[in-house]
N, C-alpha and C positions, 0 to 999 in steps of 0.2 A: 522537650522534644525537638530534634534537629534533623533536617533532611541533608544527607550528604550524598551527592551525586557523583558517580563514577564516569558515566557516559550518557549522552542523549542521542538516540538514533531515530530520525524522523518523528520527533516528538515523544518517543518512548524513552522513559527515564530509568536507567540502571543505577542502583545505589542501595543505601541502607537508611532506615529511620533510626536514629540514635537517641540515647538518654531516655529511654522508655521505662515504664514501671514505677512502682512506688519509690524505689531507691535510685531510679535514673541510670541504671547500669545495663539495661537490656538493649538489644538491637533487633531489627526486623528487616529482612531483605525485601527489596521492591524491584520489579513488580512481584507480588506475591499474593498469597491467598490465606484465609483463615481456617483454623480447624473447626469444622461444623460439630455442634453438639446439640443434644436434646436434654433438657434439664441438667445441663452441665457435664454430660457424658457423651463421648463419641458413640453413635449408634452400634450396638451389638458388642462393643469392645470394652474390656476392663483396662485400667491404666497400665497393668503389666503387659497386656497384649498390644496395646498402643505403643509401647516402648520398642516393640519388634519392628515397627515400620520406620523407613528411613526418611529423612527430611521432613519431619513433622514441623509445621509452622510454629513460630515462636508465640503467636497470639491465637487464642481460642475464642470462638463466637458463641456467646450466650444468647438466648432469645428470651425476651421479656414475656412473650406469650406463654412460655413453658414454665417460667419461674414466678410470675405474678401471684399465683395462688398460694405460694409458700413463703411470701415475703415476711409473714409475721414470725415464722420460725427463725429466719435468717436475722431478722431485726433483734430477736431474743438472743441469738448466738453472738452477735456483735463483732464478730471477727471477719466478716466478708465471705463472699461465696467462694473465693478461691481456696481457702483452707477448708471450707465446709465440704466441697466436692473432691477434695484430694489433689488439687492442682495449685498448691501455693506458689510455685515457682513460675506458672504460666502467666502470660500477659492475657488479659481478659478484655473483650469488647462485647458490650450488650447492645443488640439490635432490638428494634421495636417489635418486629414480626418475625416469624420463622419463614425464611426464603423459599422453602419447599412446600409450604402450606398456604393455599389461597385464602384470603380473608373476605368475608361477606362485606358487601358495600352498603353504605347508608347509614353508618353508625359514627360519623364524625360530626361534631358540633363545634361552636365557638369556644367551648369550655372543656371539651373532652374528646379523646380518641379511644376507641375500643380495641382490645386485643382478645384473642380467643384461645383459652386454655383447654385442658381436659374437661373442666366442669362447665364449659361454655363461655359466654361473653364476660369480659372483665372491663369496666368502664375506667378509663385513666383521666383524671383531672391532673393539672400541673402539680398540684401539692402532693397527690398520691403517687404520681410518677417519680417525683423527686424523693419521696420518702422510701420508695422502693430501691431506687438508685443508692440511697444512703445506707440501706441494709445490705446491697450487693457489693458496694465498694469496688466497682470495675476500674480498669485503667482507663478505658474509653467507653463512652455510651452515646448512642444515637439519640438525638433530641426528639421530643415529641413533635409529630408533624402530621399534616393532612396529605396523605399520599394517595388518596382515592382518584384524584383527577389524573395523575400520572399513570394509573393502571387501566384507564378507560381507552378503548380504541379510538374514540374521537372525543376530544375535550372542547367544550364551549369556552369562549374567552371569559365569560363571567365565572364559570366554575373554575377555571385555571386561576383567575385573579383571587378568588375566595380562598383557594388552597394556599396560595403564597402568603396572603394576608394572615391567615390562621397560623400558618407555620412560623412566620416571623413573630407573631404575638406569642405563641408557645415558646419560642426560643428566648425572647426577652425575659419572659417570666421564669423559665428554667435557669437562665443565667443569674438572675436576682437571687433565686433560691440557693443556688450553688454558692454564691458569695457568703450567705448566711449559715452554710453548713460546714462545720469543721471537718466532718468525715469525708466530704467530697472536694476538699482543697487540692488534693493530688490527683483527682480524676479529671479527664479531659472531655468536653462536650464536643460531639461531632455535629456541625450544622447540616441540615438537609436542604437540598435544592429541589424545589418542586416546580410546578407549572404545566405539567402534561406536555402536549406537543405544541403548545403556543409559545413561539419564540420570544416575543415580547415579555411574557411573564417569567420564562425560564431565565432570561437575562436579568430581569429585575430581582428574581429571587437569589441569583448568584451575587449580583452587586450588593444588595442589602445584607445578605448573610455574611459576606466578606467584610463588612463593616463592623460586625460583632466580634468580640474576643473568643472565637471558637478555635479548637485545636486542628480542625480539619473539615473536610466536606464529604458528604454523601450524595451522589446523583441518583436520586430515586426515580423509579419508573422506567428504567431501560432494561429491566429483566423481562424475560418472557417475549411475547410478540404483540405488544399493543400498538406498534407503529412499524412503518416500513423501514428496511435497512437504510435507505437513502436519508430519511427523516432522521433516524436515530444518529447517524454519523454526523449529519449537519448540526444537529442540536448539541451533541457532544463536543464537536470542535468549537462551536460558538460559545458554550457555557465554559468550558475549561479555559478559554482565552480571557474570561472575565475574573478567573480566580488567582490569587497570588500564587506564584511558583514555588514558594517556600513552605507552604502549608501540606492504593495500594491494589452345536449338535454333539452330544459328548458322552452318550451312554457307554460306548465301548472304546472311548478315546483315552489312552493312558499317557498323553502328553500333559504338560502343565497348562494352565489357562492361557498364558502367553509364553512361548518359547523364548528363554534368555531372560525372563523377568526375575529379579532378585528378590522379590517380596517373600515373606514367610510362607504364604499360601502356595505359590508356585514352586518354591524350593522343596516343599514337603509333601504336596498332595497333587493328585491328578484330575483331569476334567471329569473322569468317570466317577471318582469319589465325590466330587462337588455335586454331580448330577444325582448321585444316590442320596446325598444329604438333603437336597431340595425336594426330591420325590417323597422321602420319608418325613418331611417337615421338621428336620433337625435344626436346632438353634445354632449349631456349629456352622451351618451353611452361611448364615448372615455374618458371623464373625469372620469366617475366611474371605468371604467376598468383600466385606467392608475393608479388611486389611489390603487386599489386592487393589481395590479401587482407590483407597487413600494413597497407596504407594504411587500409583500412576498419576493421580491428580496433583500430588505435591511435586512429583518429578517433572511434570508438564511446566510448572512455573520455574523449577531449576533450570530446565532447557531454555526458556525464554530469557532468564538472566545470562546464561552462558552464551546465547546467540547475540545478545546485546553487547556483552563484553568483548566478543570476538568478531564483531561486525558481520554477523551471519543471520541477521533477523530475516531478510528477504528469503534466504535459502530455507530457513525453518518454516516460514509461512508457506512456501511453495510445496514443501514436503507435507505439511498438514492438509493442503488443498488436494494433493495427489491421493493421500490416504483416505480422504473423505469422499472422492469421486468413485 
């Protein structure tokens, strides 16, 4: 894996991550996003429908919480989750939790982390976690970590320190088991930076994780609203400085959802039709809306890359501010 930068604008990096995938011939644009999936499928969309969306990211996000209950089937299958879900050509990243589903607190110990699937709580020891990763065979996977302190509105120093200690212990044990696993030799562990809103612990987590042979870093706890914007920005700038730079009303409206949108939904259907589908609880409503939303989400990151390339990031930020006001 190699990061190739084209330009850096006010700390924002434009470029590509190269030499990805099992064969090392895939690339990924940065800044970028991941294709969100549930149990290996984009919500509401078939693979055929997904192909009608432009600028789909090269990497799909799998969530351990949605796959953990099926790992025995995947272990028996032996060819990895990519081929199993019909995405053999996609780059795959396995995250610990589903980013859109909140997790109950209080289920992390020194030996395990809990994830929540359809059947409820699934306790993850390091050995079980790595056995599941061996069955999945993702390109990247988020290491086991204690992220509860990072999701709290106010974190005590003691709790933040414990989250960092646990996460580093989990990381060391996962790296050891990866070395012993032939199936995971071509998979990359992503180290997790924890510590809540305690600057000292965030920096310790970053420095110690950077000493380990991880392929990249995940800054946990900045999603949602657990801290003020000022605190978040201060933590982000301080933590990233410690990390190595070489390591991502419509019932009678016959207009499209967004005038000028090139997505399949807007090119072929109207707001009135979408309204009808929603009122009648048709499954097609979710399919068309997901296609439209993905098109704009992926296009947003494309616009960021183009703005960086053409030295127009400030203008793009101002445009977004005006649209949001």
